[in-house]
N, C-alpha and C positions, 0 to 999 in steps of 0.2 A: 200486517198492519200498515207498513209503509206502502206496499202496492195498493191496498185499498184507498189509502189517502190520495195517491196519485190517479187512480181510476175516477174518483170523486171530483178530484181537481180538474181534470181534463173535461169531465162534463159540465163542470161550472164555468170554466174558462170559455167553452164555446156557447155558453148562455149569457156571456158578458158578465159574469158575476164571480171573478176569480177569488179564490180564498185569501185571506189578508196575511200572506206569507211571501217574502221577497222573490222566491224563485217563480212561484206561481204568478205572481203579478208581472214580472219580466216575460215569462212565457206567453202570458195573455196579450201583452203589447206586441210581441213577435208575431203572434197569431193574427192580430188586428193589422199590423204593418205589411206583412208578407202574405197573408191568407194561407197559412200553413194548414195542410190537409190533416183532419183529425185522425183519419186512419193510421198515419205513420206513427203518431204518438201513442195511440191505443195499442198498436202492435208491439212497440218496444215494451210497454208495461206488462202486457199480457204474457209476452215471451219470457221476460225477467221473472214473473211470478211462477211460471212453469219450472224455471231454472232453480228455484229455491228448493226443490227435492234433493239437491247436492248429490246427484248421481252422474256417473260416467255416461258419455254419449254411447248409444247402442252401435252406431256406425257413423261414417263419415257424413252421410247424408243428413243425419240428425244435427251434426254440428254445423253443417252448411245451412240447413233451415234455421237454426238458432241465429246464425250470423246474418242471414238475410233479413230476418224479422227485427234484429236489433241494430247492428252495424249499418246495414244497407238502408233500413228505414231512416236512420239519422242522416245519411248521405242525401236521401231523397228530400228530406227537410233542409238540408244545407243548400241544395240546389234551388229550392223554392225561395230561400232567403236571397240567393244570388239573381233571382228573376230569371232562371233558366228553365225553359220548358222544352225538352228536346228528348225524343225517344232514344237516341244513341247515347245521350248523357246517362239516362235512366238505366239502360243496359250496362254501361260501364259502372255506374254506382253500385249495381247489384253484384257485379263480379268483384269489384273492390272491397265491398262490404264482407262478401264471403272470405276473401283472401285475408282481410284484416282479422275476422274471427278465428280463422284456422291458425294464423300465425300467433296471435294472442294467446291461443290455447298452448301452443309449443312454448313461447316464451315463459309462460306461468308454470310450466311443468316442474322446474326445479323447485320453485316456491311451494307448490302444492304438494310436491313429493316429501319435502321436509316436515310437512304436516300430515303425511300419511294419507294423502288424497290423490287420486288419479282420475283425470277427466278425459283422457284421450280416448277416441273410438275404440270400443271393445273389439269390433270385428277385425280392424287391422292389427291390434294386439294379438288376437287369437290366430291370426293368419301367420304371424311370424313367432308364435310360441313365446311371446313376452307377457309375463304375469304383471300384475299391479306391485307386487313385492319387488320385481326387477327395477321399477322406477323408483320405489320408496327408498330402496338402498342405493339408488343412483348408478346402477350398472351401466357400463359403457361396452356391453357385449354386442356382437354384430346383430344379434335379433332386436335389441333395443334400437339401435342405429337405423335398421331397416324400417321400423315403425316410424321412426322421425322422417326418414326419406320419403315414404309414401305420403305422409301428411304434407310435408313441406312441398312435395311436387305438386299436390293438388292445389295448394295455394299459389305455386308459380303458374299453373295452368290458368287460374282465375285472373291473375295479374296480366297475363298474355292476352287473354280474351278481352279483358277491359281496354288494353292498348290497341287492340284491333279496330276499335270504334273511334281512335283518337282524331283521324281525319275529318270525322263528321260531328264531332263534339264541339260546341262553341268554346271560344276562348274564355268566356265569362265563367264557365264551370271549373276552370283549372283550380282555383283556391280550394275547393271542395276535395280535390284529388291529390294535392300535393303530398299527402302523408304516404303515397305509394312509394316515395324516395326511402322512407324509414322502413317500410315492409321489405322493399328490395334489398336494402342493407342487410336486414336480418337474414334473409335467404342466402344471401352471398356469404355472410360470416358463418352461418351454421354448415353451408357447404364446404367452407375452408376447414371446419373443424370435424369433417368427415361425418356430419349429421349425429354428433355427440352433443346432445342437447344440454349436458351438464358440464361442457368444456368451459374453463374459466374465461376463456377469451370472449365469450358472449356476455360476460358482465361488463366488458369495457365499452365506453362510448366511443362512437366514431367522430373525431374532432372536425371531419370535413363534411358532416352532415349539414351544418348551416350553409355551407358554400353550395352544396348540391342542391339544397332547397332553393337558394336564391337564383341559381342558375336556371332551374326548372321554371321557377316563377317568371323569370326574365324571358325565357323562351315560350312561356305559356303552353308548357307540355306537362305530361304525367307519365 
């Protein structure tokens, strides 16, 4: 029902007749002000609707596709809000969005597992002989950590790819990409925990994050 509302709302927004609902009205204003591309908004809603099936991803590619269609689409919209039209920035946004989706999946694993849900890619779990029950009971065995290692490594690859475009990405795009600091921080902490996604240290906040964000913002890098 909610997804249908937003499908209809997007159509009405681009007809200059937004629903009388606060978020819809603000989104309409953003579309008018920044010329936001309808395709990105539609992709987010369509992909979220598919995800309502509440099933694990069949493979890592499925998780990357979901991340591209949701997280990366949102970054494309942010770039448009910043007035950035640059192919290198778009490539960076694509990889950052995929990294964000993968890391979000890892970070949410303890929460989902406590509710007897596992959404990590099934192909990697099968490769290492890790069952859903292993995650549900919070196993810290090597096969479970190997699953986390493989998934985290793919997120790291996407971050590195994104940064490979940094010399050609306009400084104006930096605000859209600053959250890479948070993504990198999680990868470093899960590595220090030997890829034990249930390690209690991962629940702690990094008090240095605000300073790291400020430093990257000052240097206009991501």
